[in-house]
VODRENZA-502270 format. One record per residue (C-alpha): z, y, x. Coordinates in steps of 0.05 Angstrom, whole numbers, padded with zeros to 5 digits, always signed. Example, Ala and Ser with C-alpha at 12.3 -4.5 7.8 and 13.67 -1.06 7.14 Angstrom:
<sites>
+00156-00090+00246+00143-00021+00273
</sites>
This chain:
<sites>
+03333+03482+02194+03286+03467+02251+03211+03474+02247+03203+03399+02261+03238+03384+02195+03185+03423+02159+03127+03384+02191+03091+03328+02154+03128+03262+02149+03117+03222+02213+03108+03147+02208+03140+03096+02254+03097+03050+02296+03107+02992+02248+03092+03036+02187+03028+03061+02221+03008+02989+02235+03022+02967+02164+02982+03024+02135+02924+03011+02183+02923+02936+02170+02925+02947+02095+02868+02997+02100+02827+02947+02140+02841+02893+02087+02822+02940+02030+02757+02957+02065+02741+02884+02079+02755+02867+02007+02694+02908+01986+02644+02871+02029+02623+02827+01971+02596+02887+01933+02552+02904+01993+02528+02831+01996+02511+02831+01922+02479+02900+01919+02436+02891+01980+02399+02835+01943+02374+02800+02005+02381+02730+02033+02442+02711+02074+02404+02706+02140+02376+02776+02133+02444+02804+02112+02479+02773+02172+02426+02797+02221+02433+02869+02200+02508+02864+02196+02506+02839+02268+02457+02893+02290+02494+02953+02261+02561+02922+02277+02539+02912+02349+02517+02984+02356+02581+03012+02325+02628+02967+02365+02589+02980+02430+02599+03054+02420+02673+03045+02406+02684+02998+02466+02647+03047+02512+02690+03104+02486+02754+03065+02498+02731+03041+02567+02735+02967+02548+02675+02946+02590+02718+02924+02649+02686+02875+02698+02747+02829+02696+02731+02809+02624+02662+02783+02640+02676+02717+02676+02631+02657+02667+02683+02621+02625+02695+02682+02581+02621+02693+02569+02608+02620+02551+02667+02616+02503+02648+02683+02471+02577+02658+02461+02603+02594+02429+02648+02633+02383+02588+02676+02366+02547+02616+02343+02606+02593+02300+02620+02662+02272+02548+02678+02254+02540+02610+02221+02604+02624+02182+02579+02692+02159+02513+02662+02134+02550+02608+02096+02600+02657+02066+02547+02706+02043+02507+02650+02011+02570+02625+01979+02580+02693+01946+02510+02689+01918+02522+02619+01891+02592+02628+01863+02624+02697+01861+02659+02745+01908+02728+02723+01885+02717+02648+01888+02682+02649+01955+02736+02693+01985+02794+02652+01958+02764+02586+01982+02750+02616+02050+02822+02638+02058+02848+02568+02069+02826+02577+02141+02897+02587+02168+02913+02515+02149+02852+02490+02188+02879+02528+02248+02944+02489+02243+02910+02422+02232+02858+02430+02287+02910+02457+02335+02954+02397+02321+02896+02349+02333+02874+02382+02398+02941+02397+02429+02983+02340+02400+03029+02388+02365+03080+02359+02316+03069+02389+02247+03134+02370+02214+03144+02350+02142+03153+02421+02117+03087+02446+02146+03051+02385+02119+03081+02399+02051+03057+02471+02052+02987+02449+02074+02984+02398+02017+03006+02454+01969+02950+02499+01996+02897+02447+01984+02921+02435+01913+02914+02510+01905+02844+02505+01935+02822+02455+01882+02848+02499+01826+02822+02565+01856+02752+02537+01868+02741+02526+01794+02713+02456+01803+02763+02430+01752+02767+02451+01680+02714+02476+01632+02666+02531+01652+02593+02550+01652+02586+02546+01728+02634+02489+01744+02597+02426+01762+02531+02462+01773+02500+02438+01838+02488+02508+01865+02560+02527+01851+02586+02466+01886+02541+02480+01946+02572+02550+01949+02642+02521+01948+02623+02475+02005+02594+02533+02045+02657+02575+02037+02700+02515+02056+02657+02499+02117+02659+02572+02136+02735+02570+02135+02734+02511+02185+02686+02549+02230+02729+02611+02228+02790+02570+02245+02752+02544+02306+02735+02616+02326+02809+02634+02320+02828+02578+02368+02774+02599+02417+02799+02671+02414+02870+02647+02430+02844+02612+02492+02812+02675+02518+02878+02707+02535+02877+02782+02544+02803+02792+02526+02797+02852+02480+02783+02825+02409+02734+02882+02401+02693+02854+02458+02694+02785+02428+02668+02811+02361+02616+02851+02399+02593+02787+02433+02591+02751+02366+02547+02805+02337+02503+02802+02398+02492+02727+02387+02469+02742+02316+02421+02796+02338+02389+02751+02390+02388+02685+02353+02375+02700+02279+02303+02727+02286+02283+02660+02316+02311+02623+02255+02279+02662+02198+02231+02720+02191+02268+02783+02171+02214+02824+02137+02249+02891+02148+02187+02929+02124+02201+02905+02053+02273+02932+02051+02281+02991+02004+02319+03055+02024+02380+03039+01981+02384+02969+02011+02390+03001+02080+02452+03037+02055+02486+02970+02040+02462+02938+02105+02486+02995+02149+02551+02996+02111+02564+02922+02125+02554+02935+02199+02589+03001+02209+02644+02995+02157+02659+02921+02150+02645+02901+02222+02657+02964+02263+02711+03005+02227+02748+02948+02193+02756+02907+02257+02779+02969+02295+02832+02981+02242+02855+02909+02239+02856+02897+02314+02891+02963+02326+02945+02946+02275+02964+02876+02296+03002+02893+02361+03047+02941+02321+03070+02890+02270+03115+02829+02266+03088+02761+02245+03120+02764+02175+03089+02831+02159+03021+02808+02185+03025+02744+02143+03037+02785+02080+02987+02841+02093+02929+02794+02111+02925+02778+02036+02906+02849+02020+02834+02827+02034+02828+02769+01985+02868+02805+01931+02823+02866+01937+02761+02821+01933+02788+02789+01869+02802+02858+01838+02734+02885+01859+02697+02826+01830+02734+02834+01764+02725+02910+01760+02653+02917+01785+02622+02853+01758+02671+02831+01704+02681+02764+01738+02756+02754+01732+02787+02689+01755+02814+02642+01702+02888+02626+01696+02883+02561+01735+02843+02596+01789+02895+02651+01795+02948+02597+01798+02911+02565+01855+02907+02631+01891+02982+02639+01884+02993+02570+01913+02949+02587+01973+02986+02653+01986+03055+02622+01981+03034+02562+02024+03005+02608+02077+03069+02648+02079+03109+02584+02082+03069+02558+02143+03070+02625+02180+03142+02642+02167+03171+02572+02174+03198+02567+02103+03230+02499+02087+03197+02460+02031+03199+02385+02033+03265+02382+02071+03299+02425+02019+03271+02383+01962+03294+02319+01996+03364+02348+02005+03367+02366+01931+03342+02298+01909+03392+02264+01956
</sites>
């Protein structure tokens, strides 16, 4: 027996990627706890997420030697700045949506963003959607209505603040879809540099929008703020971006739902806010529809064949 057979089990490239992406999703799924426990307004939360995220990502990019001159063309800088405005606005809306609804509801509603990518891409580039993709998108939005909790009885449903939160999460999903399309147009730009630029936009712009009042932040609140920047913006993005090149599209499509499923579990365990049956059913529809769109599953065509 060779010594190599006695060494720890080595993982293949795809297994390493799957483990890394799942770890990033698990970490991102806890961000709602940091948002809730920091007990600060959304603008302040996003500013410090951007600040500490910028510092951590800048250190990582410098360590990896990503600051190559070829990345900093005029077009790249302008598009990165635009994506920064969209991303920072999305973060503010998403954090406020958590305050108004719950971690689980805001996260589930936000995760219809892949369907906006498809619809916006089709509108901009005259892409043909096909009847199956349209069917999956329609299924996803039925799931959205159920998952949002705006139908059925409940103490929060119908409340104006709750509905505003749903709207913020939904608007955030559209903004994030736009950021995704911008990122695709940037070619070989390191995604770490794009996120760094987005954080930089937040650091520069947010103090002009609202006073931050950092002197009134308690020591424990700093723990949650630094955590959002270093863990959920620095470490999590490094894990996710590092994993994607190692994985196939089907595996990525499945593992990306580690994040919302973790958020649902965390909200139930930490705050006792479990989704209702109809909301869970809506989440299932969104997950299945997302897989259907990404993996090209037939839906309407199969149903038409059976009916015929």
